[in-house]
N, C-alpha and C positions, 0 to 999 in steps of 0.2 A: 194876239200874237202873230197870226199870219204864218206864212211859209218862209220866214226869214231865218229859221234854225234856232231861234232863241230858246224855245222849249226844250230842244234836244240838248242845248249847252247847259240848261239848268239841270236836266237829268244827268248829264255827264258829271257836273260838279257834285251833285249828291252822291253819286256812285263813287267818286274818288274819295269823298269824305267818309262814307259808311261801309264800303265794301272791304273790310279789314278783318278777315277770319283770325288772323294772328293776334288781334286784340279782343277776341271773344264775340265778335259780331257775326250773326248769321243773316245775310243780306240778300234779298231776291228781287228781281224785276218782274212785275206782272205785265205781260204784253197785252196790248189792246186787241180785242176781238175784231175791231173795225179799222185796223191799220192806223191808229192814232187820230181818227176823226172824232170830232165832238159827238157825243152821244154813246160812247163806250159804256158798257155796264159794269166795268171793273170798279170796285170800291176805291182804288187808289193806284198809284204807279209802282210803289215798292212796299215790301214788308221787311222788317228788321227785328231780329231778336237779340237781345243781350241781357243775359240773366240778371235780374228776374223779370225784365219787361219786354213786352211785345209791342211793336209800333206799326201802324198803318201810315204810310207817308204818300201824300199827293204832292206833286211837283208842279209849280206854275211859274211863269215868267211874264214880265211886262216891261215895256220901255217907258211907261208912265211913272209918276211919282206917288201913285196910290194903287192899291189892288182892289179890283172890282170882284166881289164875292159872287157875282152872277157867273163867273168863270168855273164855279164849282156846280156841278149838276145836282138837282134835287136827290137823285139816287145816291150820289156820293155823300152829300150832306147827311142824309137820314142814316145811311149805313154806318158812316164814320161815327156819328153820335151814338148809335146803337152799340157799336163795338166798344167805344170808350167807357161805357157803363160797367165793363168787366174789370174787376180788380187786376191791376198790373198791365192793362192794355191801354194804349194811347193812340189817338189819331191826330196826325200833324199835316199842316200844310206848310211847305217850305217854298218861299217865294224869292225869285231872283229879280231884283230891281236893277235892270241892265243899265240904266242911265245914272245909278248911284253906286258908290263904293261902300 
């Protein structure tokens, strides 16, 4: 991703899509403890509740035509899998493919 702002663009698009309390969404951004550097211990970038479901959402972006799952840390992967075992809880990765519509 680099420092080209693509990741922030993806996060902005997700926020525009899901930050809609008027439609029953409770949407929150989880800020990185490490100022966005790789290695953050956060499980994901966002959480979202819309009755009766709770979502853990990780945002990723790429200029390529495929997503490399190595962009997800082992910590994120294991914690998202653990959370998704709870009834009504889902862990999602939303990917912005910048070179594709």
